[in-house]
C-alpha positions in Angstrom: 43.7 65.5 22.5 47.4 66.1 21.9 49.9 68.8 22.8 52.2 70.8 20.5 54.6 71.5 23.4 54.4 68.4 25.5 57.6 69.2 27.4 55.7 71.9 29.3 53.6 69.1 30.9 56.5 68.6 33.3 55.4 71.8 35.0 52.2 70.0 36.1 54.2 69.3 39.3 53.8 72.9 40.1 50.1 72.2 40.9 51.3 70.5 44.1 52.8 73.8 45.5 49.5 75.0 47.0 49.1 71.6 48.7 52.6 71.8 50.2 51.9 75.3 51.5 48.7 74.1 53.0 50.3 71.2 54.7 53.1 73.3 56.1 50.6 75.8 57.6 48.8 73.1 59.5 50.0 73.5 63.2 49.2 71.7 66.3 46.7 73.9 68.4 47.8 75.3 71.8 45.9 74.6 75.0 44.5 77.7 76.8 42.7 77.5 80.2 39.2 79.0 80.3 36.8 79.1 83.2 34.0 77.8 81.0 33.7 76.4 77.4 30.1 77.3 77.0 30.9 80.3 74.7 32.8 78.0 72.2 29.9 75.6 71.5 28.4 77.8 68.6 31.9 78.5 67.3 32.6 74.8 67.1 29.6 74.2 65.0 29.9 77.2 62.6 33.1 79.1 62.3 35.4 76.1 62.4 33.5 74.3 59.7 33.4 77.5 57.5 37.1 78.0 57.9 37.9 74.4 56.9 35.7 74.6 53.8 37.3 77.9 52.8 40.8 76.4 53.0 39.8 73.3 51.0 38.1 75.4 48.3 41.1 77.8 48.0 43.4 74.9 47.8 41.4 73.2 45.0 41.0 76.5 43.0 44.7 77.4 43.2 45.7 73.9 42.1 43.3 74.0 39.2 44.4 77.5 38.1 48.1 76.3 38.0 47.0 73.2 36.1 45.1 75.3 33.5 48.1 77.6 33.0 50.5 74.6 32.5 48.2 72.9 30.0 47.8 76.2 28.1 51.6 76.5 27.8 51.7 72.9 26.4 49.3 74.1 23.5 46.6 71.4 23.6 45.2 70.4 20.2 41.9 68.7 19.3 42.4 66.4 16.3 40.4 66.8 13.1 38.6 63.5 13.8 37.7 64.5 17.3 35.3 61.8 18.4 36.5 59.6 15.5 39.1 57.0 14.9 42.4 58.9 14.8 45.2 58.5 17.3 46.6 61.7 18.8 50.1 62.8 17.9 50.7 59.9 15.5 51.9 60.4 11.9 49.3 60.5 9.1 49.0 59.1 5.6 47.1 61.7 3.6 45.5 61.5 0.1 44.7 64.8 -1.6 42.4 64.2 -4.7 42.0 67.3 -6.8 39.1 67.6 -9.3 40.6 68.6 -12.6 37.5 68.0 -14.8 36.6 70.6 -17.4 33.9 72.1 -15.2 36.7 73.5 -13.0 37.3 76.0 -15.8 34.4 78.1 -14.3 35.2 81.4 -12.7 33.6 83.1 -9.7 34.6 86.2 -7.6 37.5 84.2 -6.1 39.0 83.3 -9.5 39.0 80.1 -11.6 37.8 77.1 -9.7 40.9 75.1 -10.5 43.2 77.8 -9.1 41.2 77.8 -5.9 41.4 74.1 -5.7 45.2 74.2 -6.0 45.4 77.0 -3.5 43.5 74.9 -1.0 45.6 71.8 -1.7 48.7 73.9 -1.1 47.3 75.1 2.2 46.4 71.6 3.3 49.9 70.3 2.5 51.3 73.2 4.5 49.3 72.2 7.6 50.7 68.7 7.6 53.4 67.6 10.1 56.9 66.8 9.2 56.4 63.0 9.7 53.1 62.9 7.6 53.2 61.4 4.1 51.0 62.7 1.3 49.7 61.1 -1.9 48.5 63.4 -4.7 46.1 62.5 -7.5 43.5 63.9 -9.9 40.0 62.8 -11.0 40.3 63.1 -14.8 42.7 61.5 -17.2 45.6 59.3 -16.3 46.2 58.5 -12.7 49.3 60.3 -11.5 52.3 57.9 -10.8 53.3 59.6 -7.6 54.2 57.7 -4.4 53.5 58.9 -0.9 55.9 61.9 -0.3 56.7 64.5 2.3 54.9 67.8 2.4 57.7 69.6 0.6 57.7 67.0 -2.2 53.9 67.3 -2.5 54.2 71.1 -2.9 56.5 70.7 -5.8 54.3 68.2 -7.6 51.2 70.5 -7.4 52.6 72.6 -10.1 52.2 69.8 -12.6 48.4 69.7 -12.2 46.3 70.8 -15.2 42.6 70.6 -16.2 42.1 67.5 -18.4 39.2 66.7 -20.7 40.0 63.0 -20.7 37.1 61.4 -18.9 36.2 61.3 -15.3 37.6 58.5 -13.0 36.6 59.7 -9.6 35.3 56.3 -8.4 38.4 54.6 -9.7 40.7 57.1 -8.0 38.9 56.8 -4.7 39.0 53.0 -4.8 42.8 53.3 -5.5 43.2 55.8 -2.6 41.6 53.4 -0.1 43.8 50.5 -1.3 46.9 52.7 -1.0 45.9 53.8 2.5 45.3 50.3 3.6 48.9 49.4 2.7 50.3 52.5 4.4 51.9 51.9 7.9 50.7 55.2 9.4 48.0 54.8 12.1 46.1 57.9 11.0 44.7 58.1 7.5 42.8 60.9 5.7 41.4 61.6 2.3 40.7 65.1 1.0 38.6 65.6 -2.1 38.7 69.2 -3.5 35.9 69.7 -6.1 33.2 71.9 -7.3 30.7 69.2 -6.3 29.4 68.7 -9.8 26.2 66.6 -9.4 26.8 64.3 -12.4 30.2 63.2 -11.0 28.8 62.4 -7.6 25.8 60.4 -8.8 27.9 57.4 -9.7 29.9 57.7 -6.5 26.6 57.8 -4.4 25.9 54.2 -5.6 29.0 52.8 -4.0 30.0 51.9 -0.4 33.4 51.4 1.2 32.9 48.8 4.0 35.1 48.7 7.1 36.3 52.2 6.3 38.8 53.6 8.9 39.8 56.7 6.9 38.5 60.2 7.6 37.1 61.8 4.4 37.0 65.6 4.0 35.1 66.9 1.0 36.0 70.5 0.2 33.9 72.4 -2.3 34.9 75.4 -4.3 33.0 77.9 -6.5 29.6 79.4 -6.5 29.2 80.8 -10.0 25.9 80.6 -11.9 26.2 77.9 -14.6 26.4 79.4 -18.1 27.2 76.8 -20.8 26.0 75.6 -24.2 27.1 72.2 -25.3 26.6 69.4 -27.8 24.2 66.9 -26.1 24.1 64.2 -28.8 24.8 63.6 -32.4 22.9 60.9 -34.4 23.2 59.7 -38.0 20.0 59.5 -40.0 19.7 57.5 -43.2 16.9 57.8 -45.7 16.3 56.1 -49.0 14.8 57.8 -52.0 14.5 56.0 -55.4 17.0 53.4 -54.2 19.6 55.9 -53.1 20.6 56.3 -49.5 21.0 59.9 -48.2 22.7 60.7 -44.9 22.2 63.5 -42.4 23.5 64.4 -39.0 21.0 65.3 -36.3 22.7 67.4 -33.7 21.1 68.2 -30.3 22.3 71.4 -28.7 21.4 72.1 -25.1 21.6 75.3 -23.1 22.9 74.0 -19.7 23.0 77.4 -18.1 20.4 79.5 -16.3 20.2 82.3 -18.8 19.4 82.7 -22.5 22.1 81.7 -25.0 22.3 84.0 -28.0 24.8 85.2 -30.6 26.1 81.7 -31.0 26.6 79.6 -34.1 26.6 75.9 -34.8 29.0 74.8 -37.6 29.7 71.6 -39.5 33.0 70.9 -41.1 34.1 67.8 -43.0 37.7 67.0 -43.5 38.6 70.5 -42.2 36.3 72.3 -44.6 33.4 74.4 -43.3 30.2 73.0 -44.9 27.3 74.7 -43.1 26.5 77.1 -40.3 23.3 77.7 -38.3 22.4 80.3 -35.6 21.7 79.2 -32.0 19.3 80.9 -29.7 18.1 78.9 -26.7 16.3 79.7 -23.5 17.7 78.4 -20.2 17.5 74.6 -20.1 16.2 74.3 -23.7 17.4 71.7 -26.2 17.0 72.1 -30.0 17.8 69.8 -32.9 19.8 70.9 -35.9 20.1 68.8 -39.1 23.0 68.8 -41.5 23.0 66.8 -44.8 26.1 64.7 -45.4 27.4 63.6 -48.8 28.7 60.0 -49.3 32.5 59.8 -49.7 34.7 57.6 -51.8 36.7 56.8 -48.7 35.7 54.2 -46.1 34.8 56.9 -43.5 33.9 60.6 -43.2 35.6 62.8 -40.5 33.2 65.5 -39.5 33.3 68.1 -36.7 30.3 69.9 -35.1 31.4 72.9 -33.2 29.8 76.0 -31.4 31.1 79.5 -31.7 30.4 82.2 -29.1 30.1 80.1 -25.9 31.8 81.1 -22.7 33.0 77.6 -21.8 34.6 75.9 -24.8 35.6 72.4 -23.6 32.3 70.8 -24.8 31.7 73.0 -27.9 33.4 70.6 -30.3 32.0 67.2 -31.1 34.0 64.8 -33.4 32.0 62.5 -35.7 33.5 59.6 -37.6 30.9 58.1 -40.0 31.9 54.6 -40.8 30.8 53.8 -44.4 29.8 50.2 -45.1 31.9 47.7 -47.0 30.8 46.8 -50.5 28.4 43.7 -50.6 27.8 41.6 -53.6 24.2 40.7 -54.7 23.0 38.5 -57.6 19.6 39.1 -59.1 18.2 36.1 -61.1 15.2 36.5 -63.4 13.8 35.1 -66.6 13.7 36.4 -70.2 9.9 36.5 -70.5 8.4 36.7 -67.1 5.7 38.7 -65.2 3.0 38.1 -67.9 3.4 41.5 -69.6 4.0 43.5 -66.4 7.5 44.8 -65.7 9.2 44.1 -62.4 9.7 47.3 -60.4 12.4 45.6 -58.3 14.9 45.3 -61.0 15.0 49.0 -62.0 15.4 49.9 -58.3 18.3 47.5 -57.9 19.9 48.9 -61.0 19.8 52.4 -59.5 21.3 51.0 -56.3 24.1 49.4 -58.3 24.9 52.7 -59.9 24.5 55.0 -56.9 25.6 52.9 -54.0 29.3 52.0 -54.0 28.7 49.6 -51.1 26.5 47.3 -53.3 28.0 45.3 -56.2 24.8 44.1 -57.9 24.9 41.7 -60.9 21.9 40.7 -63.0 21.5 37.2 -64.5 19.0 35.4 -66.7 18.2 31.9 -65.5 18.7 30.5 -69.0 22.3 31.6 -69.1 23.2 31.2 -65.5 26.3 29.3 -64.2 25.3 28.5 -60.7 28.9 28.1 -59.5 29.4 31.8 -59.6 26.6 32.3 -57.0 28.8 31.1 -54.2 30.8 34.4 -54.5 27.7 36.5 -53.6 26.5 37.7 -50.2 22.8 37.6 -51.2 20.7 36.1 -54.0 17.4 37.5 -55.3 15.0 35.2 -57.3 12.7 37.7 -59.0 9.7 36.2 -60.8 11.0 32.7 -61.7 8.3 30.5 -63.0 10.1 27.4 -61.8 13.2 26.9 -59.6 15.4 24.0 -60.8 16.6 21.7 -58.1 20.3 22.5 -58.9 19.5 26.2 -58.3 17.5 25.4 -55.1 20.5 23.5 -53.7 22.9 26.3 -54.6 20.7 28.9 -52.9 20.4 26.8 -49.8 24.2 26.3 -49.7 24.8 30.1 -49.9 22.2 30.7 -47.1 23.5 28.0 -44.8 27.0 29.5 -45.1 25.9 32.9 -43.9 24.3 34.5 -47.0 20.8 35.6 -47.7 18.1 34.9 -50.2 14.9 36.6 -51.3 12.2 34.8 -53.3 9.6 36.8 -55.2 7.2 34.4 -57.0 5.8 34.6 -60.5 2.1 34.9 -61.1 2.1 31.6 -63.0 4.8 30.0 -60.9 5.2 26.4 -60.1 4.3 26.2 -56.4 5.7 22.7 -56.2 9.2 23.8 -57.3 9.0 26.7 -54.9 8.0 24.4 -52.0 10.8 21.9 -52.8 13.4 24.7 -52.2 11.5 25.9 -49.1 11.1 22.4 -47.9 14.9 21.7 -48.0 15.3 24.3 -45.4 12.0 23.7 -43.5 11.2 27.3 -44.2 7.4 26.9 -44.7 5.5 26.6 -48.0 2.9 28.1 -50.3 -0.5 26.4 -50.1 -2.9 28.3 -52.3 -3.5 31.5 -54.3 -6.1 34.2 -53.7 -7.5 36.8 -56.0 -7.0 37.4 -59.7 -3.7 38.5 -61.2 -3.9 41.9 -63.1 -7.5 42.4 -62.2 -6.9 45.3 -59.9 -9.8 44.1 -57.7 -8.8 44.7 -54.1 -9.0 41.6 -52.0 -7.0 42.7 -49.0 -4.6 45.4 -47.8 -1.3 45.3 -46.2 -1.4 45.9 -42.4 0.6 48.8 -40.9 4.0 47.5 -40.0 5.4 47.7 -36.4 9.0 47.8 -35.1 9.2 44.1 -34.4 11.7 43.4 -37.2 15.1 45.1 -37.9 14.1 45.9 -41.5 11.1 48.0 -40.4 13.1 49.5 -37.5 15.8 50.7 -39.9 13.2 52.6 -42.0 11.0 54.2 -39.3 12.0 56.0 -36.1 9.2 54.8 -33.9 8.8 54.1 -30.2 8.2 50.6 -28.8 4.7 49.4 -29.4 3.9 52.4 -31.7 2.2 51.7 -35.0 3.5 53.2 -38.3 1.0 55.5 -40.1 1.4 54.5 -43.8 -0.6 54.7 -47.0 -0.7 50.9 -47.2 -0.7 49.0 -50.5 -3.9 47.3 -51.9 -3.6 43.6 -52.8 -5.1 42.0 -55.9 -3.5 38.6 -56.0 -1.3 36.7 -53.5 -0.1 33.3 -52.5 -1.1 31.9 -49.1 1.9 31.1 -46.9 2.1 28.4 -44.2 4.9 28.9 -41.6 7.6 26.3 -41.2 7.9 24.0 -38.2 11.3 25.1 -37.1 12.3 28.0 -34.8 13.7 31.2 -36.3 10.6 32.0 -38.3 9.4 35.6 -38.4 6.6 37.3 -40.3 7.9 40.7 -41.5 4.7 42.0 -43.2 1.1 40.8 -43.0 -2.3 41.7 -44.4 -5.1 43.1 -42.5 -6.9 39.8 -42.7 -3.9 38.1 -41.0 -2.3 36.5 -44.1 1.5 36.4 -44.2 2.8 38.8 -46.8 6.6 38.4 -46.2 8.2 35.6 -44.2 11.7 35.2 -42.9 13.3 31.9 -41.9 16.7 31.4 -40.4 18.5 28.5 -42.2 22.0 27.6 -40.9 24.0 30.8 -40.6 21.9 32.8 -43.0 18.4 34.0 -43.8 15.8 33.3 -46.4 12.9 35.6 -47.0 10.0 34.6 -49.3 7.1 36.8 -50.4 3.4 36.2 -51.0 3.4 38.7 -53.9 5.7 39.5 -56.8 7.4 42.8 -57.7 5.1 44.0 -60.5 1.8 45.9 -60.5 -0.2 42.8 -61.4 -0.1 41.7 -57.8 -0.7 44.9 -56.0 -0.1 48.7 -56.1 2.8 48.2 -53.7 5.5 49.0 -56.4 4.0 52.5 -56.9 3.9 53.3 -53.2 6.7 55.4 -51.5 7.2 52.5 -49.1 8.4 50.1 -51.8 11.9 51.4 -52.6 13.1 51.9 -49.0 11.6 48.6 -47.9 13.4 46.5 -50.5 16.6 48.6 -50.2 16.7 47.7 -46.4 15.7 44.1 -47.2 18.6 43.6 -49.6 20.9 45.3 -47.1 19.6 43.0 -44.4 20.1 39.8 -46.4 23.5 40.8 -47.6 24.4 41.4 -43.9 25.6 44.8 -44.9 25.3 47.4 -42.2 24.4 50.9 -43.2 26.5 53.9 -42.4 27.0 54.4 -38.7 28.9 56.6 -36.3 31.9 55.0 -34.7 32.4 56.8 -31.4 34.2 56.3 -28.1 33.1 58.1 -24.9 35.8 59.2 -22.6 35.6 57.7 -19.1 34.8 54.3 -20.4 37.1 51.5 -21.6 37.7 51.5 -25.4 36.3 48.4 -27.1 35.6 47.8 -30.8 34.8 44.8 -32.9 37.0 44.7 -36.0 35.4 41.7 -37.6 38.3 39.7 -39.1 40.5 37.4 -37.1 43.9 39.1 -36.5 46.9 38.4 -34.3 48.1 41.9 -33.9 46.5 45.4 -34.0 47.5 49.0 -33.1 45.6 52.1 -32.2 46.9 55.4 -33.5 45.7 58.6 -31.7 47.2 62.1 -31.7 50.5 60.9 -33.2 51.0 58.1 -30.6 50.7 54.3 -31.1 49.0 52.1 -28.5 48.9 48.3 -28.3 45.4 47.1 -27.3 44.3 43.8 -25.9 42.9 41.3 -28.5 40.2 38.7 -27.8 38.2 36.4 -30.0 34.5 36.4 -29.3 31.4 35.1 -31.1 30.8 38.5 -32.8 34.4 38.6 -34.1 37.8 40.0 -33.0 37.5 42.5 -30.2 40.2 44.9 -29.2 40.1 46.9 -26.0 42.2 49.6 -24.3 41.9 51.9 -21.2 42.3 55.1 -23.2 42.7 57.2 -20.0 45.3 59.4 -21.7 43.0 60.3 -24.7 41.4 63.6 -25.4 38.5 64.3 -27.8 39.5 63.9 -31.5 40.0 61.1 -34.1 41.8 57.8 -34.0 42.2 54.7 -36.1 42.7 51.0 -35.6 45.4 49.4 -37.9 45.2 45.7 -38.2 47.2 43.9 -40.9 46.0 45.5 -44.2 42.9 47.3 -42.9 42.2 50.6 -41.2 39.1 51.4 -39.1 38.6 55.0 -37.9 36.7 56.2 -34.9 36.0 59.5 -33.0 36.5 60.3 -29.3 34.3 62.6 -27.3 33.7 63.6 -23.7 30.6 62.4 -21.8 27.7 64.8 -22.4 27.2 64.7 -18.6 30.4 66.7 -18.2 28.5 69.7 -19.7 25.9 69.7 -16.9 27.4 72.1 -14.4 24.9 72.0 -11.6 26.8 71.7 -8.3 25.5 70.4 -4.9 25.7 72.5 -1.8 27.1 71.3 1.6 23.9 69.7 2.8 23.2 68.0 -0.5 26.6 66.5 -0.6 26.3 65.2 3.0 22.9 63.7 2.2 24.2 62.0 -1.0 27.5 60.7 0.4 26.6 59.9 4.0 26.0 56.2 3.1 29.2 56.0 1.1 31.7 57.3 3.7 31.4 56.4 7.4 33.6 59.4 8.5 32.6 62.2 6.2 33.0 66.0 6.7 32.0 68.5 4.1 33.5 72.0 4.1 32.4 74.8 1.8 34.9 77.5 0.8 33.8 81.1 1.0 35.0 84.6 0.4 36.6 84.9 3.9 39.6 82.7 3.2 41.2 83.3 6.6 38.0 82.0 8.3 37.8 79.1 5.8 41.3 78.0 6.4 40.8 78.2 10.1 37.8 75.9 9.8 39.7 73.7 7.4 42.6 73.3 9.8 40.3 72.6 12.7 38.3 70.0 10.8 41.3 68.4 9.2 44.4 68.6 11.3 43.1 69.8 14.6 42.2 72.9 16.6 44.4 74.6 19.2 42.4 75.2 22.4 45.1 76.7 24.7 43.1 80.0 25.0 40.2 78.1 26.6 42.7 76.9 29.3 43.9 80.5 29.8 40.3 81.7 30.2 39.6 78.8 32.7 42.7 79.8 34.7 41.5 83.5 34.9 38.1 82.4 36.0 39.6 80.2 38.7 41.8 83.1 40.0 38.7 85.4 40.2 36.9 82.6 42.0 39.8 82.4 44.4 39.6 86.1 45.2 35.8 85.8 45.6 36.1 82.9 48.0 38.8 84.6 50.1 36.5 87.6 50.6 33.3 85.7 51.2 34.5 83.5 54.0 36.2 85.9 56.5 38.2 84.4 59.3 36.6 84.5 62.7 38.7 86.3 65.3 38.6 84.6 68.6 
């Protein structure tokens, strides 16, 4: 306990006045002669004792009454950490952390949440003593570069606070607050967190702990509005292949985060600033619905798209920026013979010709073995050997060189092929071998069927959207004729497709830095009815893409609140990031997967940016965390339960409509509570007791 007017404590000496009066009134008794003392025996045992007790009680009551009055005049104060670790009357180092996340845009009967938070912060600063120092900071965006300042300086800086949709860094700001307080010389240290208590923000905080914590933490909540918000929950890019042509579409999940129905809202897609499509939104409370938008390939390296909602009350999460990174062009060489396939036409070659015409990211060249200059094959990312009856050793060596240097190769045998020449090439790389043939070519007599594929290989996974362990339901091809494959002895061997009887249909083997895939069947209808099945075109499209190491189109996105990190592929010494008209210099590191650049990005808002490195540009989009859209707030008890293991000295205060009562509670819990009136009441009670004692014990007249 401390005193606001400690000079009045000098008056405590006045408590001795009743004692002095008592001592001065004590006189030596006179001797009086009596004939007998028998009548005084009872008086000696009763009246004298009662008189003495009365005098002592009156003395004590009067002294205590004076003591209470003096203490009341000194204005006693119970500190906010009464029973805690603070020292009475000593200066304080105070951190005020204001939640400036987008959820603070909500409005209740007391006004916007953020305005309420600033009002409370201003009131807190006004309660501080003149020798207290205050550090201000916010939860979202860049950390404020303010030092500890006086109360008047803190009041001025509050006007600079704004709501920021730049990622939440509550944990980072609290860790920084504890470090700054540890360095502060003041003996008393306090942290005030003013927030709407958004559950998603506190979940990460609840997983932490701050050991040896000496600071008092006050969590002040604002707002009690019913959540009403519709937001973009996720955006995914879907790719499908039809007749060798890849089509793109955006799958947008919209969620009603509120507690009432969302209607009269619209979801829009714009590309390069032009409105492309619009769909109506009508969602029940808590409902999520998926909307699909087709996207057309662009001649540029990327597509800048925006998905946005119209008609929502809260707008901060209504716009989602999508940068679709289109793949680089990859070169593929297809090698076949003049008169192959015994009268049947290869279905692979026409499909690849369509790919070459429709897909800008594939540069596909076709060669006949008789006219081939093998030296040009070193310039290709992938080689396809389609129906060669025999593979010359010079070609085998070139194929292996391309694969070992990071390229890919696909071998589709001929019906009358030379197994020994095939096995010589496969043997160079220990990739396995062909051991026998089964069935009759061109007979159309079914000897086996392809087994349903699973998601154990990236090629299959890129075609089907299936859960782990789930089997694909497919109209599987029937097999008439096939080579039997024996796996190689080296590691890095993977069966991609198999038959129902357990025969390997398509086998992959890692060789050096590349991959080789060889098939048990060819690409014409004499082997199977695979070429006329819908699965044929997308499967070999993805296989060629996989061997050429060409990634498909993908969304390049950065989530606010996390450190920006991108792999840019080529080795560079310098790179820049351009965002919202500003240039940022990232950190550059060389890793196994390539050159990686990284940057904090705490000053970024949702939008588009690009990485400039030497003669290349790589675009990306920036969006808020979808968890920012979930507005559910915790009440006082829930916050205490969630954070009691995080902070040793935690107090949670919930604001209400009665601001005077709230500020009184806040001052009592935070900076202390004046209790002088209790001393006044005690003094009055003591004076009444003094009067009662004086009347109860009447003086005996002798």
